[in-house]
VMD Tcl script that draws the C-alpha trace (Angstrom):
set ca {
  {22.10 12.64 19.56}
  {23.52 10.55 16.78}
  {26.64 9.97 18.97}
  {24.42 8.64 21.79}
  {22.75 6.28 19.41}
  {25.82 4.95 17.86}
  {27.23 3.46 21.02}
  {24.55 0.72 21.19}
  {25.17 -2.52 19.33}
  {24.60 -2.08 15.49}
  {22.97 -4.88 13.59}
  {23.03 -4.54 9.85}
  {20.90 -7.02 7.80}
  {21.92 -7.47 4.13}
  {19.25 -8.79 1.80}
  {20.31 -11.13 -0.79}
  {24.01 -10.37 -0.74}
  {25.73 -9.57 -4.16}
  {29.32 -9.02 -5.06}
  {29.39 -5.23 -4.50}
  {27.92 -5.58 -1.02}
  {30.16 -8.53 -0.08}
  {33.13 -6.29 -0.68}
  {31.73 -3.88 1.92}
  {31.31 -6.54 4.61}
  {34.82 -6.29 6.13}
  {35.11 -2.34 6.21}
  {31.56 -2.29 7.84}
  {32.42 -4.90 10.41}
  {35.59 -2.88 11.10}
  {33.56 0.28 11.66}
  {31.43 -1.64 14.36}
  {28.54 -3.06 12.39}
  {27.50 -6.72 12.90}
  {26.62 -7.82 9.45}
  {24.08 -10.64 8.87}
  {22.88 -11.94 5.47}
  {19.15 -12.76 5.00}
  {16.69 -13.64 2.21}
  {13.22 -12.36 1.60}
  {11.82 -15.46 3.11}
  {13.95 -15.00 6.47}
  {13.90 -11.30 6.56}
  {11.22 -10.95 9.27}
  {12.86 -13.57 11.43}
  {15.93 -11.47 12.06}
  {16.55 -8.69 14.47}
  {18.46 -5.58 13.15}
  {18.84 -1.92 13.11}
  {19.19 -1.21 9.38}
  {18.44 -3.18 6.15}
  {20.98 -2.95 3.25}
  {19.61 -4.17 -0.10}
  {20.41 -4.05 -3.74}
  {17.84 -3.39 -6.48}
  {18.24 -3.74 -10.22}
  {14.56 -2.90 -10.85}
  {11.42 -1.31 -9.53}
  {10.64 -3.52 -6.35}
  {7.42 -5.59 -6.49}
  {4.46 -5.34 -4.11}
  {5.63 -8.45 -2.08}
  {9.09 -6.93 -1.30}
  {7.68 -3.54 -0.55}
  {5.20 -5.00 1.98}
  {8.07 -6.88 3.62}
  {10.12 -3.58 3.97}
  {7.05 -2.04 5.56}
  {6.65 -4.91 8.09}
  {10.22 -4.84 9.20}
  {10.08 -1.32 10.52}
  {13.72 -0.99 9.57}
  {15.46 2.00 8.06}
  {16.28 0.62 4.63}
  {19.07 1.77 2.39}
  {18.95 0.86 -1.20}
  {22.09 0.51 -3.38}
  {21.60 0.74 -7.13}
  {23.53 1.39 -10.27}
  {23.23 5.08 -11.29}
  {21.52 4.22 -14.52}
  {18.91 2.02 -12.74}
  {18.18 4.70 -10.23}
  {17.27 7.13 -13.01}
  {14.80 4.56 -14.42}
  {12.75 3.78 -11.39}
  {10.38 6.03 -9.34}
  {13.11 6.89 -6.76}
  {11.10 9.60 -5.07}
  {8.40 7.10 -4.23}
  {10.94 4.57 -3.14}
  {12.60 6.87 -0.66}
  {9.55 8.81 0.27}
  {7.48 5.88 1.18}
  {9.58 2.73 1.70}
  {13.26 3.52 2.29}
  {15.37 5.79 4.18}
  {18.00 6.46 1.40}
  {18.97 5.42 -2.01}
  {22.70 5.49 -2.90}
  {24.46 4.82 -6.21}
  {27.20 2.35 -6.81}
  {30.07 2.47 -6.30}
  {29.36 3.99 -2.94}
  {32.07 5.74 -0.88}
  {32.48 4.11 2.49}
  {32.31 7.36 4.56}
  {28.98 8.29 2.92}
  {27.63 4.84 3.46}
  {28.57 4.79 7.23}
  {26.99 8.14 7.76}
  {23.84 7.10 6.05}
  {23.72 3.83 8.02}
  {24.00 5.70 11.21}
  {21.24 8.09 10.25}
  {18.98 5.24 9.25}
  {19.68 3.61 12.60}
  {18.43 6.60 14.35}
  {15.26 6.48 12.16}
  {14.73 2.90 12.97}
  {14.97 3.32 16.73}
  {12.81 6.36 16.72}
  {10.00 4.50 15.01}
  {10.38 1.55 17.45}
  {10.32 3.82 20.50}
  {7.19 5.65 19.06}
  {5.49 2.34 18.29}
  {6.10 1.03 21.96}
  {4.84 4.29 23.65}
  {1.90 5.46 21.52}
  {-1.49 3.91 21.03}
  {-2.62 3.82 17.45}
  {-5.22 6.52 16.50}
  {-6.71 7.77 13.31}
  {-5.83 11.40 13.24}
  {-7.45 14.05 11.06}
  {-9.78 17.12 11.48}
  {-11.50 16.97 8.11}
  {-15.13 15.82 7.94}
  {-14.13 12.47 6.55}
  {-11.64 11.71 9.36}
  {-14.14 12.76 12.03}
  {-16.77 10.63 10.48}
  {-14.59 7.49 10.45}
  {-13.89 7.98 14.13}
  {-17.38 8.10 14.94}
  {-18.22 5.02 13.09}
  {-15.42 2.94 14.53}
  {-17.30 1.73 17.66}
  {-20.57 1.00 15.71}
  {-18.89 -0.88 12.93}
  {-16.72 -2.91 15.20}
  {-19.87 -4.38 16.78}
  {-21.47 -5.44 13.38}
  {-21.27 -8.97 12.11}
  {-20.52 -9.53 8.50}
  {-18.00 -8.25 5.96}
  {-16.63 -4.78 5.87}
  {-15.04 -2.97 2.75}
  {-12.24 -0.43 3.43}
  {-11.25 1.53 0.49}
  {-8.69 4.39 -0.04}
  {-5.43 5.31 -1.76}
  {-2.09 3.74 -0.75}
  {-0.73 4.99 2.63}
  {-4.05 6.58 3.69}
  {-4.55 4.49 6.80}
  {-6.54 1.36 5.64}
  {-4.42 -0.97 7.80}
  {-4.59 1.36 10.76}
  {-8.44 1.54 10.40}
  {-8.64 -2.27 10.26}
  {-6.45 -2.55 13.41}
  {-8.60 0.09 15.34}
  {-11.72 -1.82 14.27}
  {-10.27 -5.03 15.52}
  {-9.17 -3.58 18.91}
  {-12.80 -2.37 19.48}
  {-14.37 -5.61 18.51}
  {-15.17 -8.59 20.70}
  {-12.22 -10.40 19.14}
  {-9.63 -8.00 20.38}
  {-7.93 -10.75 22.45}
  {-7.57 -12.92 19.29}
  {-4.87 -12.13 16.70}
  {-6.31 -10.67 13.50}
  {-5.72 -13.06 10.55}
  {-4.50 -11.85 7.14}
  {-4.97 -13.42 3.75}
  {-3.02 -12.20 0.68}
  {-5.29 -13.16 -2.25}
  {-2.41 -12.71 -4.68}
  {-1.55 -16.16 -3.50}
  {-3.89 -19.06 -3.45}
  {-7.05 -18.58 -1.19}
  {-6.21 -20.01 2.37}
  {-9.42 -21.67 3.32}
  {-8.22 -22.37 6.83}
  {-7.45 -18.76 7.60}
  {-10.78 -17.87 5.86}
  {-12.65 -20.15 8.35}
  {-11.03 -18.12 11.20}
  {-13.59 -15.41 10.47}
  {-15.96 -17.16 12.86}
  {-13.85 -16.30 15.88}
  {-11.69 -13.26 14.87}
  {-11.35 -10.61 12.18}
  {-9.79 -11.74 8.88}
  {-8.00 -9.16 6.69}
  {-8.33 -9.66 2.90}
  {-5.72 -7.90 0.68}
  {-5.32 -8.00 -3.12}
  {-8.91 -9.46 -3.57}
  {-8.92 -8.19 -7.13}
  {-6.28 -10.90 -7.94}
  {-8.42 -13.83 -6.89}
  {-8.78 -16.36 -9.57}
  {-12.11 -17.42 -10.87}
  {-11.99 -20.71 -8.82}
  {-11.10 -18.84 -5.75}
  {-13.81 -16.27 -6.28}
  {-16.27 -19.14 -6.30}
  {-14.73 -20.52 -3.13}
  {-15.12 -17.18 -1.39}
  {-18.59 -16.76 -2.59}
  {-19.71 -20.19 -1.38}
  {-18.08 -19.38 2.00}
  {-19.78 -16.08 2.45}
  {-23.22 -17.51 1.36}
  {-22.87 -20.13 4.01}
  {-21.33 -17.67 6.66}
  {-23.09 -14.34 6.04}
  {-21.78 -13.01 9.47}
  {-18.08 -13.76 8.53}
  {-15.81 -10.98 9.90}
  {-13.91 -10.17 6.62}
  {-12.17 -6.78 6.46}
  {-11.35 -6.27 2.67}
  {-8.87 -3.60 1.94}
  {-8.74 -1.97 -1.62}
  {-6.93 0.66 -3.22}
  {-9.35 0.82 -6.25}
  {-8.18 -2.37 -8.11}
  {-11.21 -4.38 -6.95}
  {-13.74 -1.78 -8.24}
  {-11.71 -1.61 -11.48}
  {-11.70 -5.49 -11.77}
  {-15.40 -5.38 -11.27}
  {-15.90 -2.78 -13.94}
  {-13.74 -4.82 -16.35}
  {-15.70 -7.92 -15.82}
  {-12.91 -9.77 -13.92}
  {-14.58 -9.88 -10.66}
  {-17.98 -11.33 -9.81}
  {-20.64 -8.60 -9.02}
  {-22.46 -10.92 -6.49}
  {-19.21 -11.52 -4.58}
  {-18.36 -7.90 -4.53}
  {-21.71 -6.91 -3.10}
  {-21.30 -9.48 -0.35}
  {-17.76 -8.18 0.58}
  {-18.91 -4.53 0.33}
  {-22.14 -4.81 2.43}
  {-20.64 -2.16 4.70}
  {-18.12 0.45 3.40}
  {-15.48 2.88 4.68}
  {-13.25 5.21 2.85}
  {-10.04 6.77 4.10}
  {-9.44 10.30 2.96}
  {-6.20 11.32 1.03}
  {-3.99 14.19 2.04}
  {-3.87 16.40 -1.05}
  {-7.60 17.23 -0.67}
  {-7.26 18.14 3.04}
  {-4.26 20.51 3.48}
  {-5.40 21.26 7.01}
  {-4.98 17.63 7.98}
  {-1.60 17.63 6.26}
  {-0.38 20.33 8.49}
  {-1.90 18.76 11.60}
  {-0.38 15.44 10.89}
  {3.08 16.87 10.06}
  {3.07 18.87 13.33}
  {1.88 15.68 15.17}
  {4.63 13.45 13.81}
  {7.29 16.16 14.46}
  {6.25 16.58 17.96}
  {5.59 12.91 18.78}
  {8.93 11.51 17.21}
  {10.85 14.50 18.41}
  {9.82 13.81 22.05}
  {10.88 10.20 21.71}
  {14.49 11.08 20.86}
  {14.63 13.83 23.46}
  {14.57 16.70 21.10}
  {12.56 19.87 21.59}
  {9.64 20.12 19.21}
  {10.91 21.46 15.88}
  {8.54 23.51 13.90}
  {8.62 23.72 10.10}
  {9.88 26.71 8.30}
  {7.49 28.56 6.06}
  {9.26 27.25 3.00}
  {8.84 23.72 4.27}
  {5.25 24.26 5.00}
  {4.67 25.52 1.41}
  {6.61 22.66 -0.03}
  {4.48 20.19 2.02}
  {1.21 21.80 0.77}
  {2.34 21.93 -2.73}
  {3.56 18.23 -2.82}
  {0.91 15.74 -4.18}
  {1.58 13.17 -1.58}
  {0.66 9.98 -3.53}
  {1.69 7.91 -0.62}
  {-0.45 9.97 1.72}
  {0.13 9.70 5.56}
  {2.71 6.88 5.33}
  {4.72 9.00 2.90}
  {4.31 12.16 5.15}
  {5.45 10.32 8.30}
  {8.48 8.92 6.50}
  {9.49 12.32 5.29}
  {9.04 13.88 8.74}
  {11.03 11.11 10.57}
  {13.90 11.50 8.02}
  {13.78 15.30 8.47}
  {13.94 14.95 12.36}
  {17.08 12.87 11.82}
  {18.77 15.18 9.34}
  {17.68 18.61 10.63}
  {20.55 20.54 12.30}
  {18.81 23.89 13.12}
  {15.89 24.74 15.20}
  {13.50 24.57 12.23}
  {12.70 21.77 9.76}
  {13.66 23.02 6.37}
  {12.56 21.89 2.91}
  {15.86 20.26 2.24}
  {15.48 18.23 5.49}
  {12.12 16.87 4.24}
  {13.66 15.98 0.88}
  {10.86 17.81 -0.97}
  {11.04 20.25 -3.94}
  {10.58 23.84 -3.01}
  {7.17 25.40 -3.80}
  {7.32 27.91 -6.71}
  {8.25 31.18 -5.07}
  {6.05 33.24 -7.30}
  {2.88 31.74 -5.85}
  {2.87 32.98 -2.22}
  {6.03 35.01 -1.90}
  {5.26 37.87 0.56}
  {5.52 41.17 -1.22}
  {3.04 43.48 0.44}
  {1.88 43.92 4.02}
  {-1.22 42.04 3.32}
  {0.90 38.98 2.09}
  {2.89 38.98 5.40}
  {-0.40 39.30 7.45}
  {-1.80 36.34 5.42}
  {1.26 34.28 6.28}
  {1.19 35.22 9.93}
  {-2.37 34.11 10.10}
  {-1.66 30.73 8.61}
  {1.28 30.12 10.83}
  {-0.88 30.90 13.95}
  {-3.54 28.55 12.58}
  {-0.91 25.75 12.08}
  {0.29 26.26 15.63}
  {-3.03 25.83 17.39}
  {-4.16 23.13 15.12}
  {-1.08 21.17 16.10}
  {-1.76 21.74 19.82}
  {-5.54 21.45 19.96}
  {-6.36 18.98 17.02}
  {-9.46 17.74 18.74}
  {-10.67 20.85 20.42}
  {-11.58 23.59 18.04}
  {-13.13 25.82 20.73}
  {-9.89 25.92 22.74}
  {-7.88 26.51 19.50}
  {-10.14 29.62 18.83}
  {-9.85 30.81 22.44}
  {-6.04 30.51 22.25}
  {-6.05 32.93 19.33}
  {-8.57 35.18 20.93}
  {-11.21 34.94 18.32}
  {-14.72 33.52 18.09}
  {-15.28 30.01 16.81}
  {-17.06 31.17 13.56}
  {-14.12 33.48 12.82}
  {-11.78 30.54 13.43}
  {-13.64 28.31 10.86}
  {-13.64 31.26 8.46}
  {-9.93 31.70 8.60}
  {-9.47 27.79 8.24}
  {-11.50 27.97 5.06}
  {-9.59 31.11 3.84}
  {-6.22 29.36 4.25}
  {-7.50 26.05 2.79}
  {-6.80 24.26 6.09}
  {-10.20 22.69 6.22}
}
mol new
graphics top color blue
foreach p $ca { graphics top sphere $p radius 0.5 }
foreach p [lrange $ca 0 end-1] q [lrange $ca 1 end] { graphics top cylinder $p $q radius 0.2 }
display resetview
């Protein structure tokens, strides 16, 4: 599959070129890569297959947001000592395809670029073919899906809270698609910058997304309060990871403004509290992305499943999807292994099968995982497939912490 991808034109964007990277330009071009330099300001205006960038410190929020918007497989080059100082697991797990230390060997860089290109095209093909949906079988996810149509028709601000990567932007897009403003583009305001009153006024004819509201200055908080008091039906979708509530508790945010913004509230669930959704989503991503690149659906090995369940997933669904996409690119066998996912193995002493009962328990969990992946929205069919009653099916889900 990699050979098939490699014959297409290969466009490499290099962010903020530096001396070590410039020395690589000529051999990369000789290997068939078209190399183009860009800056953070012009990044989203360029087309490419892979992004190469150098970091000498933990990237800031603005850069991470840009990396996410590009949809490109990103390869980070860093000095070895710097790589040890930053949270490289978060960087690779949530934002980048790989992190390599300098000086980097050209064969390794070329191989990584080719793999990152495959990941980029996989994501793009998936995005073009699949309509967005908020997946999950836990009570919180089901409740959110039920509320989407109702809340999309309500005038006034809506507050969407949840951990990073838990689907807040997806939920906002789904609300917009179901609203009467679906034909209009949703506006976005980053409150870390000066409040854009022109975009704010757009809430009278479309949805406006507010991010980083906790960073509004006192002056901008007053502007926003005045606007909402004059426009109580403004369609403002405020996204928050907990910073706004913290700012409120610390006296840095006006209570009267907070109550106006949070008149209606939704909260996205996190993965670590819903292992059943973790398994369902991992299987969904593996099947969905695997079909895009023409590979048979690869299942996860038992060890890989254990590693996923034991991982804390601070980046939630975004982190899980990135790990699964990388695993599909890297996997060589019929199963996705722990090493393909780039996760640490679960401690063998916890669930290692020793007795017949242990093996039966593992077989039960594997069967449940299989039917959950196939019948995520039809629990009755999942139970019938296993030849058990629906109450027994739910009892097994609770037994194996899959619900």
